[in-house]
C-alpha positions as CSV (number, residue, x, y, z in Angstrom):
1,M,94.2,106.7,121.4
2,P,96.2,108.4,118.6
3,A,96.1,107.0,115.0
4,I,98.1,103.8,114.4
5,T,100.1,103.5,111.1
6,I,101.4,100.1,109.8
7,P,103.4,99.6,106.6
8,A,102.2,97.0,104.0
9,P,105.4,96.2,102.1
10,A,105.4,94.6,98.7
11,K,105.8,90.8,98.8
12,I,108.3,89.4,96.3
13,N,108.5,85.7,95.3
14,L,112.2,85.4,94.5
15,S,111.4,81.9,93.3
16,L,108.1,80.1,92.7
17,H,107.8,76.4,91.9
18,V,104.3,75.0,91.1
19,C,104.5,71.5,92.6
20,G,101.1,70.0,91.9
21,K,97.4,70.6,92.1
22,R,94.9,69.7,94.8
23,A,91.6,67.9,94.1
24,D,89.8,71.2,94.7
25,G,91.8,72.9,91.9
26,Y,94.2,74.9,94.0
27,H,97.9,74.7,93.0
28,L,100.6,73.6,95.5
29,L,103.5,76.0,95.6
30,D,107.0,76.2,97.0
31,S,108.5,79.7,97.1
32,L,111.1,81.8,98.7
33,V,109.4,85.1,99.7
34,V,110.9,88.4,100.8
35,F,109.5,91.8,101.4
36,A,110.7,95.1,99.8
37,G,111.1,98.5,101.4
38,V,108.3,100.0,99.3
39,G,104.6,99.4,99.7
40,D,101.2,100.6,100.8
41,V,100.4,102.1,104.2
42,I,97.5,101.4,106.6
43,T,96.4,103.9,109.2
44,V,93.6,103.3,111.7
45,A,92.0,105.6,114.3
46,P,89.2,105.0,116.9
47,A,85.6,105.4,115.6
48,D,82.1,104.1,116.4
49,T,81.7,102.4,113.0
50,L,84.0,100.7,110.5
51,T,84.9,102.9,107.5
52,L,87.6,102.9,104.8
53,A,89.1,105.7,102.8
54,I,91.6,105.0,100.0
55,T,94.2,107.5,98.9
56,G,97.6,107.3,97.1
57,P,98.6,107.1,93.4
58,F,96.8,103.8,92.8
59,G,93.8,104.5,95.0
60,A,91.5,105.2,92.1
61,A,91.8,101.6,90.9
62,L,90.1,100.4,94.1
63,S,87.5,103.1,94.4
64,T,84.7,101.0,92.9
65,E,85.2,98.0,95.3
66,S,82.3,97.7,97.7
67,D,84.0,95.1,99.9
68,N,87.7,95.8,99.9
69,L,90.0,93.1,101.4
70,V,91.0,95.7,104.1
71,L,87.4,95.9,105.3
72,R,87.1,92.1,105.2
73,A,90.2,91.7,107.4
74,A,89.0,94.2,109.9
75,R,85.6,92.6,110.1
76,L,87.1,89.1,110.5
77,L,89.2,90.3,113.4
78,A,86.2,92.0,115.0
79,E,84.0,89.0,114.6
80,T,86.6,86.5,115.8
81,H,87.2,88.5,119.0
82,K,83.7,89.9,119.4
83,I,84.8,93.5,119.1
84,T,82.0,96.1,118.9
85,A,84.2,99.1,118.4
86,G,84.8,100.5,115.0
87,A,87.7,102.1,113.2
88,T,88.4,104.7,110.6
89,I,90.8,103.0,108.2
90,T,92.9,104.8,105.6
91,L,94.7,102.8,102.9
92,E,97.4,104.7,101.1
93,K,97.7,102.7,97.9
94,N,101.2,103.2,96.5
95,L,101.6,99.8,94.7
96,P,100.0,98.9,91.4
97,V,96.8,96.8,91.8
98,A,96.8,93.2,90.7
99,S,100.5,93.3,90.0
100,G,101.8,90.1,91.5
101,I,103.5,91.6,94.5
102,G,100.9,90.8,97.1
103,G,99.5,94.3,97.6
104,G,96.0,93.2,98.7
105,S,97.3,90.5,101.0
106,A,99.9,92.9,102.5
107,D,97.1,95.5,103.1
108,A,95.0,92.9,104.8
109,A,97.9,91.8,107.1
110,A,98.7,95.4,108.0
111,T,95.0,96.0,108.8
112,L,94.9,93.0,111.1
113,K,98.0,94.3,112.9
114,A,96.8,97.8,113.2
115,C,93.3,97.0,114.3
116,A,94.6,94.4,116.8
117,K,96.7,97.1,118.4
118,L,93.8,99.6,118.3
119,W,91.3,97.1,119.8
120,G,93.7,95.5,122.2
121,V,93.5,91.9,120.9
122,K,96.1,89.3,120.2
123,L,96.7,88.2,116.6
124,K,97.6,84.7,117.6
125,G,93.9,84.1,118.0
126,L,93.7,84.0,114.2
127,S,95.4,80.8,113.0
128,N,97.2,80.8,109.6
129,Q,94.7,78.3,108.3
130,T,91.8,80.6,109.3
131,I,93.4,83.6,107.6
132,A,94.3,81.6,104.5
133,T,90.7,80.4,104.2
134,K,88.9,83.6,105.0
135,L,91.2,86.3,103.4
136,G,93.7,84.6,101.1
137,A,96.6,82.3,101.0
138,D,99.2,85.1,100.9
139,V,98.0,86.7,104.1
140,P,99.9,84.4,106.6
141,V,103.3,85.2,105.1
142,C,102.5,88.9,104.9
143,L,101.6,88.8,108.6
144,K,105.1,87.5,109.3
145,G,106.7,90.1,107.1
146,L,110.1,88.3,107.1
147,P,112.0,86.3,104.5
148,A,110.2,82.9,104.5
149,F,109.6,79.7,102.6
150,M,106.0,79.4,101.6
151,S,104.3,76.1,100.6
152,G,101.0,74.4,100.3
153,I,98.6,76.9,98.7
154,G,100.5,79.6,100.7
155,E,99.3,78.8,104.2
156,I,102.4,76.9,105.3
157,V,105.1,79.4,106.3
158,A,108.6,78.6,107.5
159,P,111.4,81.0,108.3
160,A,114.1,81.3,105.7
161,P,117.8,81.5,106.6
162,A,119.3,85.0,107.0
163,L,119.9,86.5,103.6
164,P,122.6,89.0,102.6
165,E,121.7,92.7,102.4
166,A,120.4,93.3,98.8
167,W,118.4,95.7,96.7
168,L,115.6,95.1,94.3
169,V,114.4,97.1,91.3
170,L,110.7,96.5,90.7
171,A,109.2,97.3,87.3
172,N,105.5,97.0,86.3
173,P,104.5,97.7,82.6
174,G,101.0,98.8,83.6
175,V,99.1,96.0,81.8
176,P,96.2,93.9,83.4
177,L,96.9,90.3,84.3
178,A,94.6,88.2,86.5
179,T,96.2,85.5,88.7
180,R,93.4,83.1,87.8
181,A,94.1,83.5,84.1
182,V,97.8,82.8,84.6
183,F,97.2,79.6,86.5
184,E,94.6,78.5,83.9
185,A,97.2,79.0,81.2
186,L,99.8,76.9,83.1
187,R,100.7,73.8,81.2
188,G,103.3,71.0,81.7
189,R,104.5,68.7,84.4
190,S,104.8,69.8,88.0
191,S,108.1,71.0,89.4
192,E,110.0,69.5,92.3
193,P,110.2,71.6,95.5
194,M,113.3,73.8,95.9
195,E,116.4,72.6,97.6
196,R,116.1,74.9,100.6
197,G,119.5,74.1,102.0
198,R,121.2,76.0,99.2
199,F,120.0,79.3,100.7
200,A,121.7,78.6,104.1
201,G,124.8,80.6,105.0
202,L,124.8,82.9,102.0
203,T,127.2,85.8,102.6
204,S,126.9,87.9,99.4
205,V,124.3,89.0,96.9
206,W,126.3,87.1,94.2
207,A,125.9,83.9,96.2
208,L,122.2,84.6,96.5
209,S,121.9,85.2,92.8
210,Q,123.7,81.9,92.1
211,A,121.3,80.0,94.4
212,L,118.3,81.7,92.8
213,G,119.6,80.7,89.4
214,L,119.0,77.1,90.3
215,T,115.3,77.9,90.9
216,R,112.7,79.5,88.7
217,N,109.2,81.0,88.5
218,D,107.0,78.4,86.8
219,L,104.3,81.1,86.1
220,T,106.6,83.1,83.8
221,L,105.8,81.3,80.6
222,P,102.0,81.3,80.9
223,A,102.0,84.9,82.1
224,T,104.3,86.0,79.2
225,K,102.0,84.3,76.7
226,L,99.1,86.4,78.1
227,Q,101.2,89.6,78.3
228,P,104.3,89.4,76.1
229,V,105.6,92.7,77.5
230,I,106.7,90.8,80.6
231,G,109.6,89.5,78.5
232,T,110.5,93.0,77.6
233,V,110.5,94.0,81.2
234,I,112.8,91.2,82.2
235,K,115.2,92.0,79.3
236,G,115.1,95.7,80.4
237,L,116.1,94.7,84.0
238,Q,118.9,92.5,82.7
239,G,120.1,95.4,80.6
240,T,120.5,97.6,83.7
241,G,123.0,95.2,85.2
242,A,120.7,93.1,87.5
243,M,122.4,90.0,88.8
244,I,119.2,88.1,88.1
245,A,115.9,89.3,86.7
246,R,112.6,87.4,87.1
247,M,108.9,87.9,87.2
248,C,107.3,88.4,90.6
249,G,104.5,86.0,91.6
250,S,101.9,85.8,88.8
251,G,103.1,89.0,87.2
252,P,103.2,91.4,85.5
253,T,105.7,93.1,87.9
254,C,109.3,91.9,87.6
255,F,112.3,92.3,89.8
256,G,116.0,92.7,89.3
257,L,118.5,91.9,92.1
258,F,121.3,94.3,92.9
259,A,124.1,94.4,95.6
260,E,124.1,98.2,96.2
261,E,121.6,101.0,96.5
262,A,123.3,103.3,94.1
263,A,123.2,100.7,91.3
264,A,119.6,99.9,92.0
265,Q,118.6,103.6,92.0
266,R,120.4,104.2,88.7
267,A,118.7,101.1,87.2
268,A,115.2,102.3,88.3
269,K,115.8,105.8,87.0
270,S,117.0,104.4,83.6
271,L,114.0,102.1,83.2
272,A,111.6,104.9,84.1
273,T,113.2,107.2,81.6
274,L,113.1,104.7,78.8
275,N,109.6,103.5,79.7
276,P,107.6,106.4,81.0
277,G,104.4,104.3,81.2
278,W,106.0,101.8,83.6
279,W,105.9,101.9,87.4
280,T,109.4,101.4,88.8
281,A,110.9,101.5,92.3
282,A,114.2,100.7,93.9
283,A,114.0,99.2,97.4
284,P,116.0,97.1,99.9
285,I,115.0,93.6,100.8
286,L,113.7,94.0,104.4
287,K,115.3,91.9,107.1
288,G,112.7,92.4,109.8
């Protein structure tokens, strides 16, 4: 069988409400999630044993990990379906590590898809709950790879209404920021869940930006206190003409929303020129 290649697109939380906290300490979320046309790439090929090679511009950041999430995903699939075959897995790491855009979860989801195809097994044998527990709460929505509402701790995924064609500019200032630290710094009362109905029937990016303006990312304040440069990134995106600029997930990556590719490309180029130490990318919102 020839090698199988599966994209692992960046996961973008267009909104993120923190709606409470479970007894076990996990926070309850309500989020509108989309995927961008930029990301990592997983390639698998037949082999007797399971191995992982990491390449790409951000591969070195993962080179010291002895138990990468990609390997854990492949092992989980093999153990669940009693697969004895191996695979040579290559992760092309194009996204910054620990950047709030779901790179690790997207890599795990792409690995599950690729290895399932390689080994001839059906992914429906792995429930969302099993994946969330074993690999991470973002993996179920990354398996879907479509615009979705995500709730619970991330394991509850519901389809979002069709969204208008739109472009994102992603900007990461290259500073470390641990998700756990952001949640630990979170203070204040819990937010109400989003009014999901306001996202139905949107026909323009302007309408989408208006609907998003009635939501928020509750992690922005604690993340910015830990890394003030996030505020600079958001202001930079606003200065390029983004309809709305906001932090992605737990940061530090931020996004700007644009209606057209040309405007997004100009904005990304401008940010990169003014801030050579940042990672920037212009990409469409994927529609499936």
